[in-house]
N, C-alpha and C positions, 0 to 999 in steps of 0.2 A: 406614569401609567397607573391607572386606578386599580385598587385591589378588588378582585372578583370574589364575591361571597360564595363559598362552596356550599353545596346542598347539605352535606353532612359535616358536622364539626367533630374532629377526632383529637383535638388538642394540639395540633401541629404548630400553630402560632407563627412566629417570625420565620422559621425555616420554610414553611409553605409559601410565604410571601416572597422569599428570596428565590425559591425554585420557580415560582410563577413568573418572576421578572426574567429569569434566564429563558424560560419557555417562550417568552414573547420576543426573544432575539432570533427570529426565524432565519435571518441571514447566516448566523453562526451554524445552525443545523444544516442549512443548504450547503455551506462550505464543506462540512464533514461528509455529507451525502455525496458530494462530488468526488471527494478523495476515495471513499469506499466504492463508488461506481467504477472507478478505474480498476479496482481489484475484484470486480464482479465478473470477470472473465478469466477462465482457466489459463489461457495463453498469456494474458497480461501478468497474472500472478507468477507464472513460470519465468517470464522475462524479468520481472522485477526481482524475484528471488535470485536468479542468476546474476543480475547486475549488482546485487548486494554483496556478492562474493568475488566477482571478476569485473574488470573493465574490458569490454569487447566491442568489436565492430559488427555491423549488420550481417556481413557474410558469415562470420563465426557464430553469431547467435542463430542465424538461419540454419547452419549446419547442425548445431547442437540440438535445436528443436525440430529438425527435419521439416522445415517449412521454407517457403520461398522468401526471398529478400523483400519483395513488395509487401507480403503479408506481415512480416516482422516489422517493417517500417510503419505499416498501418497501426500496429499496436504500440510502437515506440512513441509516436506523435502525442497521443493523449497522456501517456505517462510523463512525457517531458513537459507538456503544457500544464500539467497539474503540479509540477515541481518535485515529483517523486524521483525522477532521474535527471541527470545532466549529461552534456556531451562536450567533447573537445575535438577540434580538427587538427590533424597532423598531415599536412600535404593534402592529398585527395581523400584520405581516410578519416572517417568520423568514429570516435570511440565513445561508448556510452557506459555509464556507471550510476549506481544509486546516489542520489543527492546526499550530501553530508549534513542532514538536518535531523532535528529531533523527530519530526513526523515520519521520515523514512526509516529511521532506526526503530521507532516504535512499531511501525507496520511490519518491518522485517522480523522483529522479535515475536510479534503476534502470529505471523505465518509460521515461524519455526515452532512456537509452542503448540499451535493447533495441529501442525503436522506430527509433532511428538506425541500428542495426546491421541490423535486419531490413527496414526500410523506408527505404532511403537517399534516395529521391526525396522523402520527407516533409520533409526539412530545407529543400530548395529551395522547396517549396510554402509552407511555414510562413514562411520569410523573405520571400517575395514578397508574401504576404498581409499581413504586418506593415508593408510599405512603403506600402501603399495608404492 
């Protein structure tokens, strides 16, 4: 790929060329956008966060979120297709959990940190509930 001459020179040199090379890898950014798109919905974030902590079936997830099973299944599908969650079948029951991948762990940490920053009282409630 040819180097694009920038309108203003600020002395960036080689680093600017390397960054420009990465910017040209649109497919990489598309992949990242797809992952973040999955978490662009409150319900999917809640489901993903839940499945980072527990392995559950659709009926239990539905009960915890106070939603219908079809609505939960609707949100599970794209999370599974994106590789953020996985499932296993035991008889007729299907159990879901967060995938054991670096991507899932990182997104879980990000959600937890954002929740801690934006909802400071959440940590106290969470710890208190675990003590019971």
